[in-house]
N, C-alpha and C positions, 0 to 999 in steps of 0.2 A: 118627351117634354120639349116645349118650344120656349125660348127665352127671347123676348123682344126688348131691345134697348136702342130706340131710335132706328138707325139704319142697320144695326147689328141684329142678325137673326140666326141663332144657333139652334140646330135641331139635333137632339140626342136620340140615338136609336135605343130600342128596348134592350134590357139586359140579356135576353135570350139570344138576340141577334149578335150582340157583342161576344158572348161566350162561344157561339157557334163559329164566328170568324176566328177567334183565338185558337179554337180547336183545329180548324182547317189549317191555319198557319203552322201550328205545332206538328200536325200530322205531315204536312209537306216537308218540314225541316227534317223530321225523323226519317221519312222516306228517302230523301236525298242522301242523308248520311248513311243509311243502311245500304242503298244501292251503290254508292261510290266510296264506301269506307276503304276499299283497297287502294284507291288513288288519292284520297283526301289526306292531308296532313293535319296536325292539330290547329294550324292557323286557318286553314280552309274550313274546318269544322266550326271554328269560332266565328268566322265570317257568316256561315250559314245560320248559326244560332242568332247572331246579332241582327241579321237581315230579317229573320222571322219575327223577332221581338219588335223591331222597328215597324214592320208591316202590321203587326197586331195593333199597335198604338195608332198608326195612321188610319187604318181601316175601321176601327171600332165605332167611330161616329161619322164616318165619311163614306156613304154608300157608293158614290161615284168611284172612289178609289178601289173599293171592293170589286165592283163590276169590271173596272179596268184591269185589275190583277187577274181575275178569273178568266177574262177573255184573252188576255196576253198568254196565260198558261195554256188555254185550250188551243189557240192558234199556233203557238210555238211548238207544242207537243205534236200537233197534227202535222206540221211541217217536218219535224224530226222523223215522224213515222213514215211520211211520204218519201223522204229522202232515202231511208234505210241506210245503205252504205254506198250509194251511187250519187255523187254530186252532179253528174250530167243530167239527171232527171229534171233539174231546174229549167231545162230547155224544152222538154217534151211533155211534162205533166202540166195540165191546165192550171190547177190551183197553185202550184209552185211558180210557174212561169208568169202568171198574171197577178197573183195576190201574195203568196206566202214566202217566196224566196226573198232573201234580204234586200236585194236591189229593187224588187217589185214593191215590197213593203215601204222602203224609203221613198219611192216615187209617190206612193199614195200619201205618205206622211207630208211630203213637200207640197203636193197639190192641196191637201186639206188645210194646212196651216195658212197658205196664201189665200185660199177661199175664205177661211175664217176671219182673216184680217179685213178683207173687203166686207164681209157680212157684219162684223162688229161696227165698222164705220157706217155702214148703211143703216144698221139699227139705231146708231146714235143720231144720224142725220134725220131719219124719218120717225124717230121715237117709236120704233116697232119692237114690242116685247117678243113677238114671234121670231123676227129676224135675229134678235139677240140670242134667243134660245137655240136657233139653228146654228149660230156662230159657236155657241158653247158646245153643242153636239159635235160640230166639226173639229173643234179643238180637242175634245176628248178622243175622238176617233183618230185624229192625227197623232196624238201622243201614244195611243194604243198601237197604231201601226208602226210608229218609230221604235217603240220598245220591242214589238214582235220582230222587227227587222234586226235589232241588236241581238236578241236571243238566237234567232236563226243564223245570223252571221257567225255567232260563237260556234254553233254546230258545224257550219260550213268549213270553218277553219280546221276543225278536227278531221273532216272528211278529206281535206287536202293532204293532211298528214298529222300524225300524233305530235311530231316535233314542231309543227306549224301552229297547232291549236292554241288559242289564247282568248281571254276575255276581250271583247271589241272596244277597248278604250285606249288604244296604243298609238294612234296617229291623229293628225288634224282632221281627217275625214270622219273618223269614228267619233271623236270628241265633239265635233260640231253637231252631229246628230244627237249625242248625249245632251249637249247644251240645250238644243231645241226642246227635247222631251222634258228635261228637268224644269226649264223655265216655264213651259206650258203647265206642268203639274203644279208648280208653286203658285202660278197665277190662278189656276182653277181652284186651288184650296182657298185662297183669299176671296175669290169671286163668290164661292159658296158661303164662306164665313160671314161676309159683309153684304151679300145679296146685291152686289153692284157689278153690272156688266158694261157700263159705259167706258171703263178703262181698258176693255179688252183689245180694242183696235190699237191702242198705243203700245201695249205689251206685245201683241202679236206682230207689230212692225219689226221689233228687234229679232223676233223668232224668224220672220220671213227673210230678214237680212241674212241670218245664219243659214237659212235654207238656200238662198241665192249663192252664197259663198260655197256651201257644200256641193251644190250642183256644178258650179264652175270648176271647183277643185277636182270633182270626180271625173268630169269629161276632159278637162284640159290636162290633168296630170295622171289620169288613169288611177286615181287614188282608191277607187272602189275595189281594186285587186287586193286580195288578202296576201300579206307578206309575213314571213317569219319574224319573230321578235328579235330585236337587237339584244345582246347579252344583258345590258343594263336594265332592260324591262322585264327580264325573265325572273319575276319576283312576285310573291303574294302581296307585297306592299302596293303594287299597281291596282289591285282590286279594291282597295279602300281609299288610297290617296287620291286617285283621279276622280271618283264619284264625289267625294267630299269637296274637292276643289271646285267642281262644276256646280254643286249646289250653291257655293259661294258666288261663282260667276253669274249663275242664273238669277239669283236674288238681287245682286248688285245691278244687273241689267234691268230687271223689273223696276227697281227703285228709281233708276234713271229715267225710264219711260213714264213713270208716274210723276216724276219731277217735271218732265216736259209738259204733261197734261196740267199740272199745277200752275206752271208759269203761263200757259195759254189761258187758263180760266181766270187767273188773277189779272192778266192784261185785259181780257175781254170785259171783266167786271168793271174796270175803270171806264171803258168806252161805252158799254151797254149792259148794265147790271141785270136787266130783265131779258136779255137776248136768249134766243133759242138754244145756243150752244151752252151758255152758262147754266141755264135751268136744267139741261139734260145731264150735266156732269155732277159728280158727288160734291158735297161740301168741301171746301179747302181744308178744314180741320181733319176730315176723314182721309184725304189724300196725304196730308202731312203725317198722320198716324201710320198709314200704310208704308210710306217711305221709311219711317223709323223702324217698323217691325221687319220689313224686308231686309234692311241693312243689318239690323241686329241678328237676324237669323243667318244671313250670309256671313257675317263676321265670325260667328261661332263656328260655322263649318269651315271657313277659310283658315281660321286659327288651328283647328284640328288638322286640316290638310297640310298646313305648314309644318306642324310638329311631326306628322307622319312622314312628310317628305324628308325632314332632317334625319329621322331614323332610317329611312330607306337609303339616303345618301351615305350614311355611316356604314351601312352594309355593303353598298355597291362600290363606293369610292374611298372608303376608309376615313371619312370625316363628316361631321354633322353639317358643316357650312363651309363653302369654298368661294363665296362671292361670285359665283357663276352669274351671268346676266339674268338668267331666268330667276334665280334665287334672289338677286338684288331687287328686281322689279316686283317680285312677290312681296318682298319686305316693304317696298314703297306702297303697294296696294294696301297692305295690312296697316301701315302707319296712317294712310289717308283715311281709311274708314274708322280706325281707332280714334283719330282726331275728330271725325264727324260725330261719332257717338259720344265722345267726351264733351264736345261743345253742346250737344243736345241735352245730355243728362245732367251736366254740372252747371252750365251757363243758361240753360233754358232756351237756346237758339231754336228757331223754327221758321216756317214760312219760306219766302222767296230765296233768301240767302242759302238755306239748306237744300232747296230744290236745285238751285244753280250748282251747288257743290256736288249733289248726287249726279247731275248730268256730266259735270267735269270728271267725276270719279269713274264714269263709264269709259271715257277716253283713256284714262290712266290704266284701267283694267284691261281695255282692249289692247293697249300696247304690250302689257305684260303677257296677255294671252296669245296675241298674234304678231304684234310688231317685233318682239324679241326674236321670234322665229324667222321673220322676214329680213331683219337688218343686222342682227347680232349672231354670234356663234358662241358655242361653249359646250359644256357637258350635256346639255339638253338639245343638241343639234339634230337628234333623230326626228324632231318635229318640224324641221324647216320646210319652207315652201320649195 
């Protein structure tokens, strides 16, 4: 069934496809639990079940996400099989060396995201649907390679040593990759839902910036090397707190870049309302709605991440809150977006003031994410530059 409401175009898959996807996710969860029951505790089993349920909902009407998940699984399992128990094969095996080893996959991800940024802006400039579709394909492929790299890096950490093995969300290098992948997937969801590609270049700009930092950090600081976890990070909480946090960061970044597009379009409308750029962009009302939905989604996940972080802190340091710089700035970020949503929902604020606020919010979030690590110290100093 297809529902058309102006620019909104939602395509629902057939019930058979939906049930097949749910069955695949349920089978995958049961297989993981059965194979690793000897090492999984009750929390890790709960995470597997929750992840499977979440993927059921995400994929039931989103064919792109289904293909993304299947390809990530196939490529990741292929890499695991090629490695066996020998990490050195990444230097001699062709597929590992050039495609599937984590560093190779991250290089592909980086190149594809940068090329997608250029392609989206080229599609906007020349009004080329074909170029826009190529940009979307590049973004999907970049997100897929980034996720494959994270999955394979997880395996590589265990090949170094069982005591070293951990989920790859433990340092700035790994979480910048996670940020790029999550932001791309959130954007692709809204791109499909609203059938609008002209915002792609703006959103991919912030992803390309993350890629640039990740590359600099990798080569300047040798951050690509897998290190053992510090004691505070040796917890199951990391597996849920960090991803939830970065869904928030990714959606806040996306809202800010849509805010930039909104401000540019509103400025150009005053000077030349029939100009090429204005006519190529979505209506201001649609961009305003996308900012709101992105921030609302991010706020929900950031709130969850903050609660999980407090529970983790109580377990690791004996208290739910210690006014550590990272915690304090996380609270500032939370209050900023709580106020944004309050003014939007209760006072009806919209338009340019909210777009400026979303852009300023990105800088507040950026300082909480990166600036604290650069300029301040505290209990979260394991993430410093």
